[in-house]
C-alpha positions as CSV (number, residue, x, y, z in Angstrom):
1,M,0.0,0.0,0.0
2,D,1.3,3.5,-0.9
3,V,1.9,6.1,1.8
4,S,0.4,8.7,-0.6
5,D,-3.0,6.9,-0.2
6,F,-3.1,8.6,3.3
7,D,-2.5,12.2,2.1
8,F,-5.2,14.9,2.3
9,A,-5.3,18.7,2.0
10,L,-5.6,20.6,5.3
11,P,-5.8,24.3,5.5
12,D,-3.4,25.7,8.2
13,E,-6.2,27.5,10.0
14,L,-7.7,24.1,10.9
15,I,-4.7,23.1,13.0
16,A,-5.7,23.9,16.5
17,Q,-3.3,26.1,18.5
18,Q,-5.4,26.2,21.6
19,P,-7.7,23.6,23.2
20,A,-11.4,24.0,23.1
21,E,-12.7,25.6,26.3
22,P,-14.0,24.5,28.6
23,R,-12.6,21.0,28.5
24,G,-15.1,18.7,26.8
25,G,-16.4,21.5,24.6
26,S,-14.9,20.0,21.4
27,R,-16.9,18.5,18.4
28,L,-17.2,14.9,17.7
29,L,-17.5,13.3,14.2
30,V,-18.9,9.7,14.6
31,L,-18.2,7.3,11.8
32,D,-20.4,4.2,11.6
33,R,-17.9,1.4,11.1
34,A,-20.5,-0.8,9.4
35,S,-22.1,1.6,6.9
36,G,-19.8,4.6,6.7
37,A,-22.5,6.9,7.8
38,M,-21.3,10.0,9.7
39,V,-22.9,12.0,12.5
40,D,-21.8,15.5,13.5
41,A,-22.1,15.9,17.3
42,Q,-20.5,17.4,20.4
43,F,-18.1,15.4,22.5
44,G,-20.3,15.7,25.5
45,E,-22.9,13.6,23.6
46,L,-20.6,10.6,23.5
47,A,-23.1,8.6,25.6
48,R,-25.5,8.7,22.7
49,F,-23.3,6.3,20.7
50,L,-22.3,4.0,23.5
51,R,-24.2,1.1,25.1
52,A,-24.5,-0.2,28.7
53,G,-21.8,-2.9,29.0
54,D,-19.3,-1.2,26.8
55,L,-15.7,-1.2,28.3
56,L,-14.0,2.1,27.6
57,V,-10.2,1.8,28.0
58,L,-8.2,4.8,28.9
59,N,-4.4,5.5,28.8
60,D,-3.5,7.0,32.3
61,T,0.1,8.0,31.3
62,R,1.1,11.5,32.5
63,V,3.1,14.0,30.4
64,F,6.2,15.4,32.2
65,P,7.9,18.7,31.3
66,A,10.6,17.1,29.2
67,R,11.8,20.2,27.3
68,L,14.7,21.9,29.0
69,L,16.2,25.3,28.0
70,G,19.7,26.3,29.1
71,H,23.2,27.3,28.1
72,R,26.6,25.6,27.3
73,V,29.4,26.0,29.8
74,P,31.6,28.1,29.5
75,S,30.5,29.7,26.2
76,G,27.0,30.5,27.3
77,G,25.5,29.5,24.0
78,A,21.8,28.6,24.1
79,V,20.9,24.8,24.4
80,E,17.6,23.0,24.0
81,C,17.2,19.5,25.3
82,L,14.1,17.2,24.9
83,L,14.3,14.3,27.3
84,L,13.1,11.1,25.5
85,R,13.5,8.4,28.0
86,R,15.5,7.5,31.1
87,T,18.1,4.9,30.6
88,S,19.5,4.7,34.1
89,E,19.2,6.5,37.5
90,H,21.1,9.6,36.2
91,E,21.2,9.2,32.4
92,W,18.8,10.0,29.7
93,E,18.4,9.6,26.0
94,A,17.6,13.1,24.6
95,L,17.3,15.3,21.5
96,M,19.7,18.2,21.7
97,H,20.2,21.4,19.8
98,P,22.6,22.7,18.5
99,G,23.8,19.2,17.8
100,Q,27.1,19.9,16.1
101,K,28.5,21.8,19.1
102,L,27.4,19.2,21.7
103,K,30.0,16.4,21.6
104,P,30.8,13.9,24.3
105,G,32.2,15.8,27.3
106,A,30.2,19.0,26.6
107,T,28.6,20.5,29.8
108,V,25.4,22.5,30.0
109,V,23.2,24.1,32.7
110,F,19.5,24.4,32.8
111,E,18.1,26.8,35.3
112,R,14.7,28.4,36.0
113,Q,12.6,29.4,39.0
114,G,15.4,29.0,41.4
115,A,16.4,25.4,40.4
116,R,19.4,24.3,38.4
117,I,20.3,21.1,36.6
118,H,23.8,20.2,35.5
119,G,24.2,18.1,32.3
120,E,27.1,16.3,30.7
121,V,26.9,14.8,27.2
122,L,28.2,11.2,27.3
123,A,27.5,10.0,23.9
124,R,26.4,11.1,20.4
125,H,23.9,9.2,18.3
126,F,22.1,9.7,15.0
127,H,19.5,12.4,14.3
128,G,20.6,14.8,17.1
129,R,20.2,12.3,19.8
130,R,22.5,12.3,22.8
131,T,23.1,10.4,26.0
132,I,23.1,13.0,28.8
133,R,23.9,12.7,32.5
134,L,21.8,15.0,34.8
135,S,22.6,16.1,38.3
136,V,21.6,18.7,40.8
137,D,23.5,20.4,43.7
138,E,20.9,19.2,46.1
139,G,17.5,17.6,46.0
140,D,16.1,15.3,43.4
141,V,16.5,15.6,39.6
142,A,12.9,14.6,38.9
143,E,11.6,17.4,41.1
144,A,14.1,19.9,39.5
145,I,12.8,18.8,36.0
146,D,9.3,19.5,37.1
147,R,10.3,23.0,38.2
148,I,12.4,23.9,35.3
149,G,11.0,21.9,32.4
150,H,8.6,23.1,29.7
151,I,5.6,21.1,28.5
152,P,6.8,19.7,25.1
153,L,4.0,20.8,22.9
154,P,3.8,19.2,19.4
155,P,5.8,20.8,16.6
156,Y,2.7,21.9,14.8
157,I,1.6,24.1,17.7
158,H,3.5,27.3,16.8
159,R,3.8,28.9,20.1
160,G,5.7,28.3,23.4
161,D,4.1,26.5,26.2
162,R,2.1,28.5,28.8
163,L,1.2,27.8,32.4
164,A,-2.2,26.6,31.3
165,D,-0.7,23.9,29.2
166,H,0.7,22.1,32.2
167,E,-2.9,21.2,33.2
168,R,-4.6,21.3,29.8
169,Y,-2.1,19.1,27.9
170,Q,-2.9,16.4,30.4
171,T,-5.9,14.1,30.8
172,V,-7.9,14.5,34.0
173,Y,-7.1,10.8,34.9
174,A,-3.3,11.1,34.1
175,R,-1.4,9.2,36.8
176,D,1.8,7.4,35.7
177,R,4.5,10.0,34.8
178,G,6.5,9.1,31.6
179,S,5.1,10.6,28.3
180,V,6.6,13.3,26.2
181,A,3.3,13.7,24.4
182,A,-0.3,13.5,25.7
183,P,-2.7,10.7,24.6
184,T,-4.8,13.4,23.0
185,A,-8.0,11.5,22.6
186,G,-8.3,11.6,26.4
187,L,-8.0,15.3,26.6
188,H,-11.7,15.7,25.8
189,F,-12.9,13.8,28.8
190,T,-14.0,15.6,32.0
191,R,-14.5,14.0,35.4
192,E,-18.3,14.7,35.0
193,L,-18.5,12.9,31.6
194,L,-16.7,9.9,33.0
195,A,-19.0,9.7,36.0
196,D,-22.0,10.1,33.8
197,L,-20.8,7.3,31.5
198,E,-20.3,4.9,34.5
199,A,-23.7,5.8,35.9
200,R,-25.1,4.6,32.5
201,G,-23.5,1.2,32.9
202,I,-20.4,1.9,30.7
203,E,-17.4,0.4,32.4
204,C,-13.9,2.1,32.5
205,A,-10.5,0.5,32.6
206,R,-7.1,2.1,32.7
207,I,-3.8,0.9,31.1
208,T,-0.6,2.8,30.6
209,L,1.4,3.4,27.5
210,H,4.1,6.1,27.7
211,V,4.0,8.1,24.5
212,G,7.4,8.7,23.0
213,Y,8.7,11.2,20.5
214,G,8.3,8.6,17.9
215,T,4.6,9.5,17.7
216,F,5.7,12.5,15.6
217,K,8.1,10.4,13.5
218,P,7.4,11.1,9.9
219,V,6.9,8.2,7.4
220,R,9.8,8.5,5.1
221,V,9.2,5.4,3.0
222,E,6.9,5.1,0.0
223,R,5.4,1.7,0.9
224,V,3.4,1.6,4.2
225,E,4.7,-1.9,5.0
226,D,8.3,-0.6,5.1
227,H,7.8,1.8,7.9
228,V,9.0,1.0,11.4
229,V,7.6,2.5,14.6
230,D,9.7,3.3,17.6
231,P,9.0,1.1,20.7
232,E,6.9,2.4,23.6
233,A,6.7,1.0,27.1
234,F,3.3,-0.1,28.3
235,T,1.6,-1.8,31.4
236,V,-1.7,-3.6,31.6
237,A,-2.4,-4.2,35.3
238,P,-4.3,-7.3,36.6
239,A,-7.5,-5.3,37.1
240,A,-7.6,-4.1,33.6
241,A,-6.7,-7.5,32.2
242,A,-9.7,-9.0,34.2
243,A,-12.0,-6.3,32.8
244,L,-10.8,-7.0,29.3
245,T,-11.2,-10.7,29.7
246,S,-14.8,-10.4,31.0
247,A,-15.8,-8.1,28.2
248,R,-14.4,-10.4,25.5
249,R,-16.0,-13.5,27.1
250,E,-19.4,-11.8,27.3
251,G,-19.4,-10.3,23.8
252,R,-19.3,-6.7,25.1
253,R,-17.5,-4.0,23.0
254,I,-14.1,-2.9,24.0
255,I,-13.6,0.8,23.0
256,A,-10.1,2.2,23.0
257,V,-9.6,5.8,23.8
258,G,-6.7,6.7,21.5
259,T,-4.2,5.2,19.2
260,T,-1.8,4.6,22.1
261,T,-4.4,2.5,23.9
262,T,-5.1,0.6,20.7
263,R,-1.5,-0.2,20.2
264,A,-1.1,-1.5,23.8
265,L,-4.3,-3.5,23.7
266,E,-3.6,-5.1,20.2
267,S,-0.1,-6.1,21.4
268,L,-1.6,-8.4,24.2
269,P,-1.8,-12.1,23.6
270,V,-5.2,-13.6,23.9
271,A,-5.6,-17.2,25.1
272,D,-7.9,-19.7,23.4
273,D,-10.5,-19.3,26.1
274,G,-10.5,-15.5,25.7
275,R,-8.4,-14.8,28.7
276,I,-6.1,-11.7,28.7
277,D,-3.4,-11.7,31.3
278,A,-1.6,-8.7,32.9
279,A,1.4,-7.7,31.0
280,S,4.2,-5.0,30.8
281,G,7.0,-4.4,28.3
282,E,7.6,-2.6,25.1
283,T,5.3,-2.6,22.0
284,R,6.7,-2.3,18.5
285,L,3.4,-3.0,16.8
286,F,2.8,-1.0,13.7
287,I,-1.0,-1.2,12.9
288,H,-1.9,-0.4,9.3
289,P,-4.5,-1.7,6.9
290,G,-4.7,-5.3,6.8
291,H,-4.3,-5.7,10.7
292,D,-6.7,-8.2,12.3
293,F,-8.2,-6.5,15.4
294,R,-8.5,-9.1,18.1
295,I,-9.4,-6.9,21.1
296,V,-10.5,-3.4,20.1
297,S,-14.1,-3.1,18.6
298,G,-14.5,0.7,18.9
299,L,-12.2,3.7,18.8
300,V,-12.2,7.3,20.1
301,T,-9.4,9.4,18.6
302,N,-8.3,12.8,17.3
303,F,-7.7,13.9,13.7
304,H,-4.1,13.0,12.7
305,L,-1.4,14.3,10.3
306,P,-1.5,13.4,6.7
307,K,0.6,10.3,5.8
308,S,1.2,9.6,9.4
309,S,1.4,6.1,11.2
310,L,-1.5,7.2,13.5
311,L,-3.8,7.9,10.5
312,M,-2.9,4.5,9.1
313,L,-3.9,2.9,12.4
314,V,-7.3,4.7,12.2
315,A,-7.7,3.6,8.6
316,A,-6.9,0.1,9.5
317,F,-9.7,0.2,12.0
318,G,-12.3,2.0,10.1
319,G,-11.4,1.2,6.5
320,T,-9.2,3.4,4.4
321,E,-11.8,4.7,2.0
322,R,-14.3,5.5,4.7
323,V,-11.7,7.1,7.0
324,M,-10.3,9.2,4.2
325,A,-13.7,10.3,3.2
326,A,-14.5,11.2,6.8
327,Y,-11.3,13.3,6.9
328,R,-12.3,15.1,3.8
329,E,-15.7,15.7,5.3
330,A,-14.2,16.9,8.5
331,V,-12.2,19.5,6.6
332,A,-15.3,20.6,4.8
333,R,-17.2,20.9,8.0
334,R,-14.3,22.9,9.6
335,F,-13.4,20.5,12.4
336,R,-10.3,21.3,14.3
337,F,-7.2,19.0,13.8
338,Y,-4.5,17.5,15.8
339,S,-3.6,17.4,19.5
340,Y,-5.7,20.3,20.6
341,G,-8.4,19.7,17.9
342,D,-11.7,17.9,17.8
343,A,-12.5,14.1,18.2
344,M,-13.6,11.3,16.0
345,A,-15.4,8.0,17.2
346,I,-15.5,4.9,15.0
347,L,-18.2,2.6,16.2
348,S,-21.0,0.3,15.0
349,L,-24.1,2.3,15.4
350,E,-26.4,-0.6,14.9
351,P,-28.1,-2.0,18.0
352,P,-26.6,-5.2,19.4
353,K,-27.9,-8.4,18.2
354,P,-30.2,-10.3,20.7
């Protein structure tokens, strides 16, 4: 399959630079997975399209302020560092700029709001990546990162982060710190909406997948099948595994909130008797058209970039022609796109069979 099959025209003004306010005030395009019919709704109406007994699965990862701004020592030249993942107690894999001047042995300082972090470049890798050792004069490095760091907004949001982004670029159920990007489908949910859904008999389960910078990785090949996604760490706790097992055995729908949740769920093994066990590890699963969905039967997601692996995942679930038609319709109807944009749900709108 050609990557060009997942291209579409998107006016710049439809790329959301701010979230809808209040939280939950975004629009929702519902695509019937069976017929391709579309419904234009508000996200607060999500319950209209769900059924009692549905299992809604949420990703409770928490974004940390991974973007550090500082200067080189002793020259004072500006340095930007995006922490990607922790590799040991004091060492991180990071994207650093300006790359050509940050060779092994280079030292940098990040300071803000009365906190200071010292950094030493240990190794140089491809595409601007470095291994860096972080330390503080006193206290804890993680606490210093929280004080100094900036929320790493996606590159298509053309502004610096603001204080409000520390709360708004985070789901209301975020718990497990470790992501450099939000699981954006979850940004639309409010505590009130979640409580209302549960009151209507819609069950919720939580898993964790830490979203890495690879979520923004462009697809540079021509054939979809040649693309490789970056690994991401995930955990499915025993309570979530039990909820998934019960839903599968009872024929209830399992609705993933977000592409991150979908990747984690579809990475799980399923026993012959339908049992799903607790698991943790890394997923390297690239979901594209042709994937056989074994667990996920409904999807809530945002609108994604043209020719992106995330759009390919959505097309795999909803059907390429129907999803691309829905995207063209969303553009025509002036939906807002990407992380702070509107939402899409792909579900079967037919009543369950008796």
